[in-house]
C-alpha positions in Angstrom: 32.7 -33.8 -4.8 29.6 -31.6 -4.3 26.3 -33.0 -3.2 23.3 -31.3 -4.7 20.4 -31.5 -2.3 16.9 -31.2 -3.9 14.3 -29.9 -1.5 10.6 -30.3 -2.1 8.1 -27.5 -1.5 6.7 -29.1 1.6 10.2 -29.5 3.0 11.0 -25.8 2.3 7.8 -24.7 4.0 8.5 -26.9 7.0 11.9 -25.5 7.3 10.5 -21.9 7.1 7.9 -22.7 9.8 10.6 -24.2 12.1 13.3 -21.5 11.6 11.5 -18.4 10.4 14.8 -17.0 9.0 15.4 -15.0 5.8 17.5 -17.9 4.5 14.6 -20.3 5.0 12.3 -17.9 3.2 14.7 -17.6 0.4 14.7 -21.4 0.0 10.9 -21.3 -0.5 11.4 -18.5 -3.1 14.1 -20.6 -4.8 11.7 -23.5 -5.1 8.9 -21.3 -6.5 11.0 -19.4 -9.0 12.6 -22.6 -10.3 9.2 -24.0 -11.3 8.8 -24.0 -15.1 5.1 -23.3 -14.7 2.9 -21.6 -12.1 -0.8 -22.4 -11.9 -3.8 -20.3 -11.4 -7.5 -21.1 -10.8 -10.1 -19.2 -12.9 -13.8 -19.2 -12.1 -16.6 -18.9 -14.6 -17.1 -20.0 -18.2 -14.1 -19.9 -20.5 -15.4 -16.8 -22.3 -16.0 -15.0 -19.0 -13.6 -16.3 -16.5 -12.0 -14.4 -13.6 -9.0 -15.2 -11.5 -9.7 -16.8 -8.1 -9.1 -14.0 -5.5 -9.8 -15.0 -1.9 -10.6 -12.3 0.6 -8.8 -12.8 3.9 -9.2 -10.2 6.6 -10.8 -8.0 3.9 -7.6 -8.2 1.9 -7.8 -9.5 -1.7 -5.3 -12.4 -2.0 -4.3 -14.1 -5.3 -4.2 -17.9 -5.3 -1.1 -19.2 -7.0 0.0 -22.8 -7.2 3.2 -24.7 -7.9 1.5 -27.7 -9.5 -1.8 -28.6 -11.1 -2.9 -31.1 -8.4 -2.6 -28.6 -5.6 -4.5 -26.0 -7.6 -7.3 -28.5 -8.4 -7.5 -29.8 -4.8 -7.7 -26.3 -3.3 -10.3 -25.1 -5.8 -12.6 -28.1 -5.4 -12.4 -27.9 -1.6 -12.9 -24.2 -1.3 -15.2 -23.2 -4.2 -18.9 -24.2 -4.7 -19.5 -27.2 -6.9 -21.8 -25.2 -9.1 -19.0 -22.8 -10.1 -17.1 -23.6 -13.2 -13.4 -23.7 -12.6 -10.4 -24.2 -14.8 -6.7 -24.4 -14.0 -4.3 -22.6 -16.2 -0.6 -23.2 -16.2 1.6 -20.3 -17.3 5.4 -20.3 -17.9 7.3 -18.0 -15.6 7.4 -15.1 -18.0 3.6 -15.2 -18.6 3.0 -15.8 -14.9 5.0 -12.6 -14.1 2.7 -10.6 -16.4 -0.4 -12.3 -15.0 0.6 -11.5 -11.4 1.6 -8.0 -12.4 -1.9 -7.5 -13.8 -3.5 -8.7 -10.6 -1.3 -6.3 -8.6 -2.4 -3.5 -10.9 -6.0 -4.3 -10.0 -5.3 -3.8 -6.3 -4.4 -7.3 -5.2 -1.6 -6.8 -2.7 -1.2 -10.3 -1.3 -0.5 -13.7 -2.7 -1.0 -17.2 -1.3 1.0 -20.0 -2.8 -0.5 -23.5 -2.5 -3.5 -22.6 -0.4 -3.9 -25.2 2.3 -1.9 -26.6 5.2 1.5 -25.9 3.5 0.7 -22.4 2.3 3.2 -19.6 1.7 2.0 -16.0 1.9 3.7 -12.9 0.5 3.1 -9.3 -0.5 2.8 -8.9 -4.2 5.8 -6.6 -4.3 7.9 -9.5 -2.9 6.3 -11.9 -5.4 7.0 -9.7 -8.4 10.6 -8.9 -7.3 11.4 -12.6 -6.7 10.0 -13.7 -10.1 11.5 -10.7 -11.9 15.0 -11.6 -10.5 14.6 -14.9 -12.3 14.6 -12.9 -15.6 18.4 -12.4 -15.9 
């Protein structure tokens, strides 16, 4: 008999932080790429919204989330209350195109689930990991 062990995002990140191995990093990617939807925060009115790009160490970083609640929590804690925000959820195929468009505009880093359990990666790694999902 085979036991299937489901791991949460937080457990995968904790394991990565403890071990720092390629295998642990791959577990995080497995979790992310198995999500049916990825979430993005957009700022501004619906007719003129832009993706939430955070600048860390002068590097533009795309904010990507694995669930709606994390996206909303990060956006409300980091963005000014006067800014209009909306959370969009995209299926993996559409998320790949969205992320590819961000990379085409010079965004070379991504942050998944901004906050204490964040996961950072270069856009090349993000695109490759999500593209591998398209078998």
